[in-house]
C-alpha positions as CSV (number, residue, x, y, z in Angstrom):
1,M,-17.4,5.9,-7.9
2,L,-17.2,2.1,-8.0
3,E,-18.0,1.4,-11.6
4,N,-17.0,-2.0,-12.8
5,E,-14.3,-1.1,-15.2
6,G,-14.7,-4.5,-16.8
7,S,-13.4,-6.4,-13.8
8,E,-14.9,-7.8,-10.7
9,I,-14.5,-5.5,-7.7
10,T,-14.3,-7.2,-4.3
11,Q,-15.5,-5.4,-1.2
12,G,-13.4,-5.5,2.0
13,N,-14.5,-6.3,5.5
14,G,-13.2,-3.4,7.5
15,E,-9.5,-4.4,7.2
16,K,-7.1,-1.7,8.3
17,V,-4.9,-0.4,5.4
18,L,-2.1,2.1,6.0
19,V,-1.5,4.3,3.0
20,V,1.9,5.9,2.8
21,D,2.5,8.5,0.0
22,D,4.2,11.8,0.0
23,E,1.7,13.3,-2.5
24,P,-1.5,14.6,-0.7
25,L,-3.7,14.0,-3.8
26,Q,-2.5,10.4,-4.1
27,R,-3.1,9.8,-0.4
28,E,-6.6,11.2,-0.8
29,I,-7.5,9.1,-3.9
30,A,-6.2,5.9,-2.3
31,T,-8.0,6.6,0.9
32,Q,-11.3,7.3,-0.8
33,I,-11.1,4.2,-3.0
34,L,-10.2,2.0,0.0
35,E,-13.1,3.5,2.0
36,A,-15.5,2.9,-0.8
37,L,-14.2,-0.7,-1.1
38,G,-15.0,-1.3,2.6
39,Y,-11.6,-1.0,4.1
40,M,-10.5,1.3,7.0
41,P,-7.6,3.4,5.6
42,E,-5.2,5.5,7.6
43,A,-2.9,7.8,5.6
44,L,0.6,9.1,6.3
45,S,3.0,11.2,4.2
46,C,6.4,9.5,4.6
47,G,8.2,6.4,5.5
48,E,9.5,7.8,8.8
49,E,5.9,8.5,9.9
50,A,4.9,4.9,8.9
51,V,7.7,3.3,10.9
52,E,6.8,5.4,13.9
53,Y,3.1,4.6,13.5
54,M,3.7,0.9,13.3
55,Q,5.5,1.0,16.7
56,G,2.1,1.3,18.4
57,H,-0.4,0.0,15.8
58,K,-1.1,-3.1,13.7
59,V,-2.5,-3.0,10.2
60,D,-3.7,-5.7,7.9
61,L,-1.9,-4.2,4.9
62,I,0.4,-1.3,3.9
63,L,0.0,0.5,0.6
64,L,3.5,2.0,0.1
65,D,4.6,4.6,-2.4
66,M,8.0,3.5,-3.8
67,I,9.5,7.0,-4.4
68,M,8.9,9.7,-1.8
69,G,10.3,13.2,-2.0
70,T,12.4,13.1,1.1
71,G,13.5,10.5,3.6
72,M,13.1,6.7,3.1
73,N,11.6,5.2,0.0
74,G,9.0,2.4,0.0
75,R,11.6,-0.4,0.2
76,E,13.5,1.2,3.0
77,T,10.3,1.8,4.9
78,Y,9.1,-1.8,4.5
79,A,12.6,-3.1,5.6
80,R,12.3,-1.1,8.8
81,I,8.7,-2.2,9.5
82,I,9.4,-5.9,9.0
83,E,12.2,-5.7,11.6
84,K,9.4,-5.3,14.2
85,H,6.5,-6.8,12.3
86,P,7.9,-9.8,10.3
87,G,5.5,-10.9,7.6
88,Q,3.7,-7.6,7.4
89,K,1.6,-7.6,4.3
90,A,2.3,-4.7,1.9
91,L,1.9,-3.5,-1.7
92,I,4.3,-1.1,-3.5
93,V,2.9,1.5,-5.8
94,S,4.7,3.9,-8.1
95,G,4.2,6.1,-11.0
96,F,7.6,4.9,-12.3
97,S,8.5,1.7,-14.0
98,E,9.5,-1.3,-11.9
99,N,13.2,-1.0,-10.9
100,E,15.8,-2.7,-8.7
101,E,14.4,-1.1,-5.5
102,V,10.9,-2.5,-6.3
103,R,12.4,-5.9,-7.0
104,E,14.2,-5.8,-3.7
105,A,11.0,-4.8,-1.9
106,L,9.4,-7.9,-3.5
107,R,12.2,-10.1,-2.3
108,L,11.7,-8.7,1.2
109,G,8.1,-9.9,1.2
110,V,6.1,-7.1,-0.4
111,H,3.2,-8.9,-2.1
112,A,3.0,-7.0,-5.4
113,Y,3.9,-3.9,-7.4
114,L,1.1,-1.7,-8.7
115,Q,1.7,1.0,-11.3
116,K,0.1,4.4,-10.8
117,P,-2.4,5.5,-11.9
118,Y,-4.2,2.4,-11.0
119,A,-7.8,1.5,-11.8
120,I,-10.2,0.8,-8.9
121,S,-10.5,-2.8,-10.1
122,S,-6.7,-3.2,-10.1
123,L,-6.3,-1.9,-6.6
124,S,-9.2,-4.0,-5.4
125,K,-7.7,-7.2,-6.9
126,A,-4.2,-6.4,-5.5
127,V,-5.5,-5.7,-2.0
128,V,-7.6,-8.8,-1.9
129,S,-4.7,-10.9,-3.2
130,A,-2.3,-9.5,-0.6
131,L,-4.7,-9.9,2.3
132,Q,-5.3,-13.5,1.3
133,A,-1.7,-14.4,0.9
134,S,-0.2,-16.5,3.7
């Protein structure tokens, strides 16, 4: 599963990553990749669940889908989370092109935007970069 794809793939050290995506297959793919990379992923299906989860948990990084079928989008979810957890590290992912909502999430402090479908190496690089950011 972890073939090189022409780029270096960096293994994690058990960091906890919260995956928030309304598509079950996307949650499963992200979770499997993150586990194979050495992270401890937890997956939720919507922004509201993520906000509630973060009331009682801490994570090293949140992987947020930008556009979810119902409820809050990724930017709204991140804005609510940073009210209680300022500086929370996050990545925004989307199958759509970067738009104003993505740019606003980046202004709020999301580390980077990653276009779906992403390669294992791209996800690895983005996660490592976000985790190392101060």
